[in-house]
Backbone bond lengths (Angstrom), bond angles and torsions (degrees), N, CA, C in turn:
res aa  C-N    CA-C-N  psi(-1)  N-CA   C-N-CA  omega(-1)  CA-C   N-CA-C  phi
1 X - - - 1.564 - - 1.530 105.67 -
2 X 1.315 117.34 161.43 1.479 122.44 177.49 1.430 112.97 -59.49
3 X 1.275 116.54 146.00 1.491 122.25 177.97 1.570 111.45 -84.94
4 X 1.305 118.02 -175.46 1.487 119.47 -171.35 1.507 105.97 -68.99
5 X 1.353 123.90 -41.26 1.488 117.08 179.07 1.471 115.75 -56.13
6 X 1.393 117.94 -42.29 1.369 121.21 176.77 1.403 113.47 -62.60
7 X 1.385 118.44 -31.49 1.503 122.29 -178.11 1.638 106.22 -71.29
8 X 1.267 118.24 -39.53 1.391 121.39 -179.52 1.422 110.79 -66.74
9 X 1.336 122.55 -40.28 1.434 126.13 170.01 1.489 114.63 -55.55
10 X 1.349 112.73 -47.04 1.503 123.14 -178.63 1.583 107.88 -55.85
11 X 1.402 117.33 -47.93 1.308 125.22 -178.44 1.509 107.24 -56.95
12 X 1.371 119.18 -54.26 1.370 119.55 -173.10 1.539 113.33 -64.72
13 X 1.316 113.32 -33.19 1.491 118.50 176.77 1.567 109.74 -64.94
14 X 1.200 119.30 -33.86 1.443 123.20 178.70 1.512 115.70 -62.83
15 X 1.393 122.04 -48.48 1.405 122.12 -178.23 1.596 111.81 -124.55
16 X 1.231 111.40 15.96 1.562 113.95 -179.81 1.535 113.59 65.59
17 X 1.390 117.77 21.81 1.409 123.63 175.20 1.493 110.92 -88.00
18 X 1.352 112.57 144.52 1.511 118.88 175.42 1.471 112.61 -127.70
19 X 1.284 116.87 146.88 1.440 125.66 -176.92 1.685 101.97 -71.35
20 X 1.251 113.99 136.48 1.523 113.43 178.18 1.550 109.52 90.23
21 X 1.317 121.71 14.66 1.490 120.41 179.14 1.488 112.17 -66.16
22 X 1.410 120.17 136.44 1.452 122.91 179.94 1.457 114.30 -55.71
23 X 1.311 121.49 150.88 1.469 127.00 174.98 1.483 112.23 -59.58
24 X 1.277 120.25 -32.27 1.461 127.60 -170.08 1.605 107.83 -78.91
25 X 1.381 119.18 -14.87 1.451 115.94 -175.11 1.468 110.48 -80.79
26 X 1.364 116.42 164.48 1.417 119.41 -173.32 1.572 110.09 -70.48
27 X 1.330 113.56 134.46 1.446 123.63 -169.51 1.624 103.99 -77.02
28 X 1.276 113.25 145.98 1.390 114.32 172.37 1.580 109.71 -77.07
29 X 1.343 119.21 137.50 1.492 119.76 -175.74 1.544 105.48 -64.60
30 X 1.297 116.13 135.08 1.374 126.57 177.54 1.562 111.02 -90.42
31 X 1.351 122.31 115.34 1.451 122.74 -173.81 1.462 105.46 -81.26
32 X 1.357 115.94 155.04 1.489 126.79 169.51 1.467 113.11 -83.27
33 X 1.394 119.49 -25.86 1.400 118.80 -173.61 1.638 104.01 -150.33
34 X 1.307 114.39 153.89 1.491 121.41 -171.36 1.566 105.01 -133.92
35 X 1.310 117.17 116.97 1.403 117.64 172.92 1.474 110.47 -91.17
36 X 1.279 116.79 141.65 1.568 119.62 -171.30 1.515 105.50 -144.25
37 X 1.324 111.94 149.32 1.445 123.99 172.67 1.415 117.20 -140.70
38 X 1.390 118.14 134.81 1.438 125.62 179.28 1.562 111.58 -100.44
39 X 1.319 119.06 142.09 1.379 127.05 178.47 1.474 107.01 -126.69
40 X 1.346 112.96 126.09 1.576 115.53 -177.22 1.528 112.40 96.09
41 X 1.412 110.55 176.98 1.457 115.78 -174.71 1.508 114.98 -96.98
42 X 1.376 119.93 -10.24 1.453 123.92 -173.85 1.490 109.80 -140.70
43 X 1.469 117.26 105.88 1.514 122.82 5.44 1.555 110.62 -88.90
44 X 1.371 113.68 162.07 1.414 122.10 177.51 1.580 112.94 -66.23
45 X 1.221 120.07 162.09 1.605 124.79 175.79 1.569 105.98 -60.11
46 X 1.390 111.30 -43.77 1.607 109.32 -176.47 1.518 114.25 -65.83
47 X 1.442 115.40 -42.19 1.443 118.77 171.52 1.446 114.58 -58.40
48 X 1.205 125.47 -44.94 1.326 130.80 178.12 1.532 115.73 -59.10
49 X 1.330 110.45 -46.27 1.551 117.47 178.72 1.558 108.49 -68.98
50 X 1.305 119.73 -39.70 1.554 116.77 169.79 1.406 115.79 -56.87
51 X 1.384 120.18 -47.70 1.437 122.72 -179.94 1.477 110.29 -60.68
52 X 1.453 119.14 -44.21 1.437 117.14 178.05 1.448 120.85 -60.57
53 X 1.429 112.12 -34.35 1.451 117.57 175.05 1.403 115.48 -68.34
54 X 1.296 118.50 -28.27 1.505 124.15 174.65 1.561 109.81 -72.41
55 X 1.407 120.11 -43.14 1.302 121.92 -179.19 1.462 114.43 -80.86
56 X 1.445 121.27 -28.62 1.375 121.95 178.07 1.516 112.48 -125.50
57 X 1.266 120.10 70.01 1.449 127.17 -174.31 1.440 110.07 -58.66
58 X 1.285 129.43 -40.95 1.354 129.45 -176.79 1.540 120.45 -84.26
59 X 1.467 113.08 5.20 1.312 118.88 -172.46 1.606 113.27 -110.38
60 X 1.236 116.87 133.73 1.484 122.54 179.30 1.569 110.42 -73.55
61 X 1.251 120.21 120.25 1.461 126.40 -174.75 1.592 108.64 -105.89
62 X 1.311 113.85 129.51 1.455 125.10 -179.01 1.523 109.26 -121.88
63 X 1.213 120.22 110.38 1.511 123.48 176.67 1.640 109.77 -82.12
64 X 1.329 111.25 128.75 1.373 120.57 -176.57 1.575 107.38 -104.01
65 X 1.314 124.47 109.62 1.431 122.37 176.53 1.485 114.98 -60.11
66 X 1.302 118.69 -43.50 1.454 120.20 177.52 1.591 110.99 -146.44
67 X 1.214 117.22 165.71 1.495 122.42 176.95 1.454 111.82 88.06
68 X 1.204 116.91 -157.02 1.545 125.80 -169.07 1.588 104.69 -77.01
69 X 1.298 118.73 140.16 1.464 128.27 168.21 1.473 108.67 -141.95
70 X 1.382 118.33 152.92 1.457 114.94 177.82 1.541 113.52 -71.66
71 X 1.211 119.69 -27.65 1.446 124.33 178.94 1.462 112.00 -122.31
72 X 1.365 116.38 129.57 1.535 117.74 179.28 1.641 104.11 -127.12
73 X 1.372 108.91 130.41 1.337 117.14 173.05 1.543 107.74 -115.64
74 X 1.415 117.88 118.09 1.478 122.03 -164.33 1.549 106.47 -125.95
75 X 1.360 114.41 127.89 1.482 120.11 170.71 1.440 110.76 -83.99
76 X 1.335 115.08 120.97 1.440 122.21 178.12 1.532 111.73 -122.14
77 X 1.404 107.98 55.32 1.517 111.31 179.22 1.516 111.09 68.05
78 X 1.274 117.52 -117.37 1.559 124.89 178.37 1.392 112.17 -75.66
79 X 1.311 125.54 3.76 1.398 128.84 175.31 1.436 114.04 -129.67
80 X 1.307 117.96 157.85 1.419 131.33 177.59 1.494 110.71 -126.29
81 X 1.408 113.94 123.88 1.408 115.93 -171.65 1.656 106.59 -115.74
82 X 1.320 117.03 118.02 1.493 117.81 171.86 1.493 113.91 -108.81
83 X 1.285 116.19 128.01 1.438 120.31 -179.62 1.507 114.30 -128.80
84 X 1.330 115.88 146.19 1.512 119.28 -177.17 1.586 106.64 -136.66
85 X 1.346 114.22 113.18 1.415 119.19 -174.29 1.498 115.25 48.28
86 X 1.311 116.69 51.97 1.427 121.65 176.02 1.521 116.92 85.91
87 X 1.177 115.59 -18.33 1.600 121.76 173.06 1.462 112.24 -83.24
88 X 1.333 116.97 128.56 1.554 119.45 -170.58 1.533 107.64 -125.67
89 X 1.367 116.46 149.61 1.392 125.46 177.09 1.595 103.26 -141.92
90 X 1.424 121.03 127.55 1.436 122.52 172.52 1.464 111.94 -106.19
91 X 1.368 113.37 155.51 1.512 124.36 174.42 1.505 107.09 -122.87
92 X 1.237 111.77 144.52 1.533 124.17 168.26 1.383 112.54 -82.03
93 X 1.268 121.12 119.42 1.563 125.46 -175.91 1.484 106.59 -150.62
94 X 1.452 118.47 75.75 1.432 115.55 174.76 1.517 114.45 -67.22
95 X 1.232 118.05 -25.46 1.449 123.48 -178.83 1.510 112.79 -63.45
96 X 1.385 117.51 -31.15 1.543 124.57 -175.09 1.475 109.72 58.87
97 X 1.389 115.93 54.51 1.465 117.21 173.34 1.593 107.37 -82.88
98 X 1.279 118.59 94.71 1.427 129.77 -170.40 1.592 111.50 -53.05
99 X 1.378 110.90 -49.74 1.496 117.39 -177.57 1.622 109.44 -65.27
100 X 1.213 120.08 -41.88 1.480 126.37 176.99 1.532 106.17 -63.63
101 X 1.352 118.91 -46.37 1.514 115.76 175.58 1.414 115.03 -55.14
102 X 1.362 116.18 -44.52 1.527 117.07 -175.43 1.502 108.05 -67.03
103 X 1.374 121.71 -37.59 1.511 121.40 177.67 1.507 110.89 -60.34
104 X 1.364 109.76 -50.94 1.543 112.64 -172.90 1.571 106.17 -65.94
105 X 1.237 123.45 -39.77 1.499 121.62 178.83 1.485 108.29 -59.73
106 X 1.229 119.26 -42.63 1.478 122.36 -178.51 1.521 112.56 -67.85
107 X 1.391 115.32 -34.05 1.500 117.33 177.23 1.579 111.82 -74.52
108 X 1.244 116.03 -30.71 1.414 127.62 -179.02 1.604 104.97 -64.37
109 X 1.392 114.54 -57.07 1.402 119.25 177.57 1.537 115.99 -58.23
110 X 1.301 115.92 -44.21 1.490 126.84 -178.18 1.564 107.11 -56.03
111 X 1.341 116.39 -55.20 1.417 122.18 175.00 1.472 117.33 -56.88
112 X 1.380 115.12 -41.51 1.440 115.31 179.18 1.544 113.78 -75.18
113 X 1.380 119.59 -26.10 1.460 118.33 176.98 1.550 112.78 -82.35
114 X 1.319 112.26 -31.86 1.518 120.11 -179.08 1.377 114.64 -125.09
115 X 1.369 120.62 65.79 1.451 122.41 -179.56 1.468 115.62 -60.03
116 X 1.216 125.08 140.54 1.517 129.89 -176.32 1.602 103.93 -67.87
117 X 1.195 117.03 145.98 1.480 129.90 173.81 1.632 109.91 -127.82
118 X 1.318 109.27 146.01 1.537 114.77 174.55 1.421 104.09 -103.81
119 X 1.408 114.07 128.20 1.421 123.89 -168.44 1.607 104.05 -112.32
120 X 1.234 124.82 -8.05 1.468 119.35 -174.51 1.567 100.52 -89.83
121 X 1.475 116.50 127.67 1.479 116.23 178.76 1.466 113.33 -65.59
122 X 1.386 115.81 -33.44 1.459 118.33 -176.94 1.630 109.98 -61.02
123 X 1.388 111.62 -34.44 1.399 116.22 -176.20 1.565 109.22 -79.80
124 X 1.439 118.47 -32.37 1.342 121.90 172.47 1.447 119.83 -60.77
125 X 1.493 109.01 -42.49 1.498 108.29 179.95 1.457 117.58 -74.94
126 X 1.321 111.30 -9.86 1.639 113.20 -178.51 1.527 104.60 -84.40
127 X 1.341 109.93 136.38 1.491 119.78 176.91 1.511 109.40 -63.95
128 X 1.292 116.94 120.74 1.427 115.56 -179.43 1.519 111.37 -109.42
129 X 1.278 120.03 124.22 1.564 120.28 179.50 1.476 110.05 -54.88
130 X 1.317 112.89 147.80 1.455 115.76 175.11 1.489 114.29 -61.54
131 X 1.338 114.44 145.90 1.664 116.02 176.83 1.356 109.96 -80.18
132 X 1.281 115.52 130.30 1.488 121.80 176.76 1.505 106.70 -108.91
133 X 1.370 110.74 122.34 1.450 126.02 178.81 1.602 107.02 -84.17
134 X 1.217 115.47 113.37 1.434 117.62 175.41 1.421 110.88 -90.65
135 X 1.282 123.90 117.46 1.383 122.42 -178.37 1.492 116.45 -65.63
136 X 1.300 117.44 143.42 1.566 121.80 -179.94 1.563 107.68 -64.72
137 X 1.389 118.05 138.15 1.329 118.08 174.95 1.520 112.45 -62.64
138 X 1.313 115.92 146.04 1.426 122.58 -172.88 1.451 104.18 -88.85
139 X 1.407 118.41 121.62 1.394 128.39 -178.58 1.548 102.29 -105.57
140 X 1.323 114.27 125.69 1.533 118.16 174.74 1.456 105.38 -80.95
141 X 1.271 117.60 105.88 1.536 126.19 178.27 1.492 105.34 -120.30
142 X 1.303 116.59 135.29 1.535 123.15 168.04 1.566 106.39 -75.09
143 X 1.317 114.37 116.19 1.540 113.42 179.22 1.618 112.79 -68.44
144 X 1.320 111.29 131.60 1.379 119.69 -178.63 1.490 110.40 -90.04
145 X 1.348 119.74 115.27 1.433 124.29 177.16 1.509 111.38 -68.20
146 X 1.342 115.42 141.20 1.515 117.76 170.34 1.499 109.41 -66.43
147 X 1.329 112.79 151.29 1.416 119.97 173.30 1.610 109.36 -83.21
148 X 1.393 111.83 128.07 1.451 109.53 -176.60 1.508 106.87 -111.24
149 X 1.334 114.88 149.06 1.443 124.44 174.86 1.449 113.45 -128.59
150 X 1.395 117.51 127.46 1.449 119.48 -172.25 1.560 100.90 -131.37
151 X 1.434 111.91 155.20 1.433 121.84 167.81 1.519 105.56 -126.99
152 X 1.277 113.00 140.37 1.517 120.93 -176.93 1.541 108.08 -125.44
153 X 1.407 115.55 135.58 1.282 122.23 168.55 1.629 114.61 -122.08
154 X 1.381 117.04 126.06 1.426 117.96 -161.47 1.517 106.42 -139.00
155 X 1.366 113.52 149.71 1.456 120.16 165.17 1.517 114.03 -100.09
156 X 1.268 125.67 139.86 1.372 122.06 -166.50 1.522 105.79 -137.02
157 X 1.521 112.73 165.64 1.433 130.97 175.46 1.445 108.26 -129.73
158 X 1.329 123.48 132.01 1.358 128.24 178.95 1.543 112.55 -128.59
159 X 1.242 123.90 134.94 1.385 122.84 -178.12 1.494 112.90 -146.00
160 X 1.350 121.48 153.73 1.352 126.86 175.16 1.546 116.18 -131.85
161 X 1.212 123.17 155.69 1.536 121.40 174.88 1.416 113.15 -100.27
162 X 1.273 118.16 -5.52 1.502 123.83 179.67 1.434 115.38 -67.90
163 X 1.333 124.34 155.26 1.390 125.07 169.05 1.556 112.42 56.74
164 X 1.355 116.36 38.56 1.556 114.06 178.65 1.457 111.23 92.02
165 X 1.284 120.43 -12.56 1.516 125.67 177.00 1.547 109.76 88.27
166 X 1.365 118.17 141.93 1.431 120.14 177.25 1.484 106.61 -161.71
167 X 1.418 111.10 158.17 1.477 117.72 -170.81 1.519 106.40 -141.87
168 X 1.338 120.98 151.24 1.429 118.56 171.99 1.614 105.42 -155.71
169 X 1.329 113.14 161.09 1.482 120.29 -173.61 1.596 106.16 -114.26
170 X 1.225 111.15 160.51 1.592 110.97 -178.53 1.494 105.66 -172.92
171 X 1.324 114.78 -164.42 1.446 126.33 175.49 1.522 114.05 -152.26
172 X 1.354 116.80 167.30 1.466 122.41 -172.83 1.344 116.54 -161.95
173 X 1.316 116.17 166.04 1.504 124.39 -173.48 1.525 103.85 -126.74
174 X 1.384 121.17 138.33 1.452 121.32 172.32 1.496 109.84 -130.72
175 X 1.292 118.12 141.88 1.430 116.71 177.78 1.586 103.76 -122.20
176 X 1.303 114.61 126.41 1.568 118.77 179.69 1.437 116.13 -123.48
177 X 1.265 117.00 145.06 1.505 122.79 177.11 1.504 108.62 -131.55
178 X 1.317 119.00 141.11 1.430 118.86 -176.02 1.521 110.78 -166.43
179 X 1.316 114.38 165.18 1.494 120.63 -178.26 1.479 98.35 -140.96
180 X 1.389 119.31 121.12 1.447 121.15 176.09 1.454 114.83 69.92
181 X 1.299 117.49 -127.87 1.493 122.79 -179.11 1.572 112.00 -79.61
182 X 1.474 118.44 -40.57 1.333 121.02 -168.12 1.533 111.97 -99.63
183 X 1.291 113.30 155.12 1.545 115.60 177.85 1.576 111.95 -168.40
184 X 1.203 120.87 -162.42 1.428 128.28 -175.75 1.501 111.36 -145.68
185 X 1.342 121.42 147.56 1.429 122.23 -178.15 1.487 107.48 -143.75
186 X 1.323 116.52 134.67 1.504 128.02 168.19 1.368 112.62 -105.74
187 X 1.436 116.73 125.14 1.475 121.44 -176.34 1.490 113.89 -129.74
188 X 1.290 118.72 150.44 1.508 121.56 173.69 1.642 103.55 -146.67
189 X 1.358 108.36 144.29 1.550 110.74 173.15 1.508 105.44 -147.14
190 X 1.371 110.87 -179.82 1.447 113.97 -176.75 1.631 99.46 -145.22
191 X 1.339 119.65 145.83 1.400 124.44 -178.99 1.643 110.33 -127.95
192 X 1.271 113.30 159.17 1.335 118.74 -180.00 1.550 105.12 -81.59
193 X 1.387 117.05 173.87 1.451 120.23 -167.01 1.470 109.37 -76.29
194 X 1.351 119.05 131.48 1.445 122.51 177.34 1.662 108.84 -104.85
195 X 1.230 118.22 141.45 1.473 125.39 179.32 1.357 114.31 -97.57
196 X 1.465 118.20 121.30 1.332 124.38 179.21 1.558 116.28 -119.11
197 X 1.277 120.19 135.54 1.500 122.34 -174.86 1.550 111.06 -100.10
198 X 1.427 115.66 125.70 1.395 122.37 179.26 1.533 103.59 -123.20
199 X 1.308 124.47 98.07 1.358 131.50 -178.18 1.707 111.79 54.44
200 X 1.424 109.57 -102.91 1.448 112.16 178.66 1.508 112.39 -108.69
201 X 1.350 113.60 14.86 1.596 120.92 178.31 1.397 109.58 -116.48
202 X 1.352 116.76 132.11 1.432 123.99 173.70 1.462 110.13 -98.18
203 X 1.393 122.64 126.04 1.391 124.56 -174.83 1.631 107.17 -115.23
204 X 1.263 116.98 128.95 1.447 119.80 166.66 1.469 115.48 -90.24
205 X 1.361 121.36 143.58 1.294 119.98 -174.16 1.546 109.61 -140.56
206 X 1.378 118.87 119.01 1.349 123.57 178.76 1.511 113.89 -106.61
207 X 1.281 121.58 114.23 1.472 126.50 -172.30 1.496 118.45 -101.96
208 X 1.358 115.53 139.99 1.411 118.85 -176.92 1.651 109.95 -131.59
209 X 1.410 114.73 66.69 1.550 116.23 -168.85 1.532 110.63 -71.87
210 X 1.450 108.24 155.39 1.424 115.05 172.36 1.531 101.66 -142.34
211 X 1.402 114.70 157.38 1.371 119.17 -178.63 1.683 107.60 -148.91
212 X 1.350 113.27 156.38 1.467 119.39 166.52 1.537 108.14 -131.22
213 X 1.307 113.00 112.27 1.433 116.77 -166.41 1.673 110.30 -119.35
214 X 1.261 115.04 155.99 1.420 123.64 167.06 1.527 108.36 -87.14
215 X 1.364 123.17 138.09 1.395 121.39 -176.96 1.555 108.40 -119.71
216 X 1.269 118.13 152.15 1.493 123.54 169.80 1.509 108.29 -128.33
217 X 1.233 124.08 135.88 1.489 124.36 -172.76 1.508 108.03 -133.45
218 X 1.288 114.58 133.31 1.456 121.27 168.76 1.556 105.36 -106.05
219 X 1.369 119.21 118.35 1.406 123.73 -170.08 1.469 109.56 -113.64
220 X 1.340 116.37 136.27 1.379 130.36 169.92 1.461 114.93 -119.74
221 X 1.375 126.69 161.33 1.468 120.36 177.23 1.638 114.75 -52.25
222 X 1.296 113.08 -37.47 1.480 117.11 -167.69 1.595 109.85 -106.88
223 X 1.257 117.67 -20.24 1.484 117.39 -176.26 1.450 108.69 -151.89
224 X 1.439 118.14 171.33 1.440 117.43 176.35 1.533 103.70 -160.87
225 X 1.371 112.62 142.32 1.402 127.35 176.35 1.581 108.43 -92.72
226 X 1.323 119.58 144.45 1.405 114.83 178.76 1.704 105.85 -148.97
227 X 1.251 111.77 153.18 1.410 120.12 177.08 1.556 114.00 -131.75
228 X 1.236 118.37 151.06 1.540 120.76 -175.54 1.519 109.76 -141.71
229 X 1.297 114.50 144.68 1.390 122.33 -172.10 1.581 107.41 -154.02
230 X 1.254 119.55 120.22 1.422 123.26 171.86 1.519 115.80 -179.36
231 X 1.300 116.38 178.43 1.464 123.33 -177.50 1.516 111.49 -75.98
232 X 1.377 111.56 140.80 1.503 120.10 178.78 1.382 112.98 -118.71
233 X 1.368 125.40 147.62 1.457 132.26 173.91 1.562 102.71 -120.70
234 X 1.332 115.50 134.96 1.574 115.98 -179.57 1.448 108.84 -131.72
235 X 1.297 114.21 92.52 1.451 114.58 172.67 1.562 114.99 -70.69
236 X 1.249 125.03 141.46 1.514 124.34 -178.53 1.438 108.41 -147.26
237 X 1.334 108.99 159.15 1.478 126.63 175.11 1.403 113.07 -110.08
238 X 1.395 123.25 112.32 1.429 122.30 -178.07 1.519 108.18 -116.36
239 X 1.421 107.57 148.38 1.508 115.00 172.07 1.432 118.05 -150.73
240 X 1.330 125.84 144.38 1.341 131.72 -174.95 1.440 103.55 -90.60
241 X 1.444 114.33 123.83 1.424 116.62 -171.16 1.596 115.09 -101.31
242 X 1.276 121.98 -20.10 1.400 126.10 178.45 1.506 122.62 -106.97
243 X 1.259 110.88 21.64 1.621 117.58 175.65 1.506 109.22 -86.92
244 X 1.218 115.15 169.75 1.362 119.21 -178.28 1.608 109.27 -71.18
245 X 1.259 114.13 -35.31 1.445 120.44 164.80 1.482 114.86 -119.18
246 X 1.329 114.12 124.33 1.481 116.96 -174.07 1.541 110.06 -70.93
247 X 1.376 110.46 134.47 1.466 116.66 175.12 1.478 112.51 -118.35
248 X 1.368 109.41 150.66 1.442 113.96 -173.00 1.564 106.41 -146.68
249 X 1.398 118.25 145.77 1.416 118.48 -179.45 1.439 111.64 -161.51
250 X 1.400 115.53 170.59 1.504 116.95 179.72 1.558 108.25 -109.12
251 X 1.312 111.42 158.78 1.406 118.37 -177.25 1.565 112.26 -157.74
252 X 1.270 118.51 163.20 1.392 123.22 -179.36 1.564 111.75 -139.15
253 X 1.368 116.91 129.99 1.415 121.93 -176.32 1.671 98.74 -115.08
254 X 1.434 113.26 143.81 1.396 124.53 176.41 1.511 108.19 -113.76
255 X 1.375 121.18 138.90 1.307 119.79 175.49 1.572 116.70 -165.46
256 X 1.243 121.92 -153.18 1.359 127.59 173.22 1.418 118.29 -131.50
257 X 1.326 116.63 133.70 1.480 123.88 -173.60 1.504 111.20 -108.22
258 X 1.418 123.47 136.71 1.449 122.50 172.39 1.549 101.01 -137.47
259 X 1.414 106.95 143.74 1.507 116.14 -173.93 1.511 106.22 -139.48
260 X 1.285 114.97 156.70 1.465 124.48 176.58 1.625 104.68 -142.70
261 X 1.355 113.58 136.21 1.471 117.73 -179.97 1.487 119.81 -151.63
262 X 1.240 120.89 173.58 1.390 124.21 179.78 1.614 107.05 -143.75
263 X 1.397 109.50 127.86 1.543 115.78 176.24 1.513 113.53 -118.06
264 X 1.321 114.03 142.57 1.504 123.83 -178.13 1.447 109.90 -109.64
265 X 1.304 120.84 133.22 1.506 123.13 -178.80 1.486 110.67 -76.83
266 X 1.414 117.33 126.03 1.420 121.78 178.76 1.485 110.14 -104.12
267 X 1.369 114.08 -27.96 1.468 118.01 172.94 1.442 106.09 -165.15
268 X 1.358 116.56 -174.76 1.538 117.23 -177.14 1.477 115.79 -51.41
269 X 1.339 116.06 -42.49 1.507 119.24 177.29 1.469 120.31 -109.61
270 X 1.198 116.93 -2.03 1.567 123.86 -176.30 1.506 108.75 -107.50
271 X 1.310 119.48 130.03 1.514 125.92 171.74 1.544 106.95 -131.35
272 X 1.369 118.17 137.60 1.370 121.67 162.88 1.430 114.52 -91.71
273 X 1.371 122.81 147.54 1.457 126.27 -166.71 1.658 110.63 -142.97
274 X 1.373 105.36 136.21 1.471 107.94 168.72 1.589 105.38 -127.10
275 X 1.376 114.01 149.72 1.469 117.78 -171.85 1.490 109.98 -150.83
276 X 1.248 116.95 155.70 1.458 123.74 168.85 1.610 105.95 -127.41
277 X 1.367 109.49 153.18 1.489 116.36 -176.75 1.528 108.30 -144.89
278 X 1.334 113.09 162.61 1.516 120.31 166.28 1.555 107.86 -139.99
279 X 1.379 111.15 136.17 1.363 115.46 179.73 1.606 105.50 -117.85
280 X 1.340 120.55 114.01 1.381 126.06 -178.83 1.610 112.56 -98.19
281 X 1.259 116.31 134.49 1.403 119.40 -172.95 1.647 105.16 -113.82
282 X 1.286 125.40 91.82 1.393 121.31 -179.06 1.455 121.40 -49.49
283 X 1.319 112.39 -45.38 1.569 120.17 -176.62 1.589 103.16 -125.63
284 X 1.329 117.65 91.65 1.453 116.24 -179.86 1.508 114.08 -75.88
285 X 1.301 115.16 159.39 1.492 121.90 -175.98 1.544 112.95 -73.65
286 X 1.315 120.99 130.60 1.479 124.33 173.00 1.490 108.90 -66.77
287 X 1.288 115.74 135.23 1.517 124.32 173.58 1.530 109.89 -100.65
288 X 1.246 116.88 128.31 1.541 115.17 176.64 1.587 104.01 -153.23
289 X 1.383 107.46 171.45 1.510 114.70 174.39 1.570 102.54 -121.93
290 X 1.355 114.44 173.94 1.405 115.43 -178.02 1.462 120.38 -67.37
291 X 1.449 113.87 -27.45 1.376 121.85 -163.75 1.526 111.71 -105.01
292 X 1.254 120.64 3.79 1.529 126.38 -167.84 1.511 108.60 -147.57
293 X 1.431 111.37 162.37 1.526 116.68 174.60 1.512 109.41 -61.00
294 X 1.350 113.22 164.30 1.594 114.33 175.67 1.499 110.76 -58.06
295 X 1.255 115.17 145.05 1.523 125.53 -179.31 1.534 107.86 -73.92
296 X 1.323 115.46 -46.27 1.404 122.54 -172.74 1.562 112.68 156.70
297 X 1.363 116.95 -177.81 1.382 118.30 179.84 1.579 114.65 -93.08
298 X 1.337 119.77 159.06 1.399 119.51 168.15 1.571 111.07 -67.15
299 X 1.347 116.62 159.63 1.462 118.74 -178.12 1.592 116.22 -52.74
300 X 1.375 115.85 140.21 1.343 120.62 178.61 1.630 111.50 -76.82
301 X 1.357 115.84 -23.20 1.473 119.49 -174.60 1.367 112.17 -144.43
302 X 1.344 116.00 133.65 1.563 121.18 173.91 1.511 108.94 -120.32
303 X 1.191 123.72 132.77 1.508 129.18 178.74 1.515 107.56 -106.94
304 X 1.302 122.60 139.94 1.425 123.83 178.43 1.497 113.10 -145.45
305 X 1.363 116.16 166.13 1.388 127.50 -178.49 1.458 109.93 -140.29
306 X 1.368 125.34 146.86 1.447 121.84 179.99 1.553 107.49 -151.44
307 X 1.343 112.56 154.96 1.436 120.45 164.22 1.507 110.16 -129.46
308 X 1.320 113.60 150.35 1.501 117.34 -172.72 1.470 114.80 -164.78
309 X 1.296 116.13 -169.12 1.459 123.34 177.06 1.524 110.58 -137.99
310 X 1.370 111.11 128.96 1.507 119.34 177.77 1.593 111.25 -95.68
311 X 1.263 114.79 135.37 1.412 118.02 172.91 1.488 116.97 -120.35
312 X 1.330 117.03 118.25 1.423 119.82 -172.07 1.547 108.56 -81.83
313 X 1.436 108.61 119.58 1.518 109.54 -174.08 1.461 105.09 -88.09
314 X 1.383 124.71 -28.74 1.504 126.99 176.93 1.460 113.09 -156.94
């Protein structure tokens, strides 16, 4: 992130103020309140407001959710833009240090709103050499992405075309962890009973699938695409319903789950999501009763869709 010298230059560029301005010069009007707005996730509105309160303790701060504001702090990925009444300054910050961004933005605005003045006439009369800002050396560092942790709660629908077709509804929970593009997710869900037809026997099947998937995410400030792929284990309870004596038993299918989804940013920590998935079972379980030949296999493929909410824990 930019150093202190670059922050001073940025503040001077915003309002034309310069450090060491003579006392006789026209003073910059000092406002009683400052409206501000943040755009993007880094820094957050809460972090920006806290930094502004530290830098401008005597000023009333008013956050504007949308529309015009006197000050705008905007996240542009590897850059941070700070503007005051239409005058803008940008900083290079590929590391995306959100707390440092908030502090530097607050310092720029504080120096722009309250530029320092030299009030001692003896100092004013003396010729002061121009200040030379020496740029910081550029150090090539690979930015380290923070590790993100999310928990998702979703409502889901699953269906299969096998055995006459069946569908069931349910819900699930997913826990994800990742850095940058790649990550991992652990998910579990439960579905209502689906009814499958095998010749003259009707079988009820209640599924409780779980998976451990690798994830890939393409993130933007307001939305993100994601894909998931990994092994799945599907415990189920099956029962024959139209036999003279009802039969019920437990079984487990093993397969592969693939999913695609799109999430939209609702706030700094909350995202809404929609997703589709497919669970393929290469070797389905044979269903049978004790007194007759096997009825058939469980479905080879289940397709599903879900809607839910993601909560960013860190």
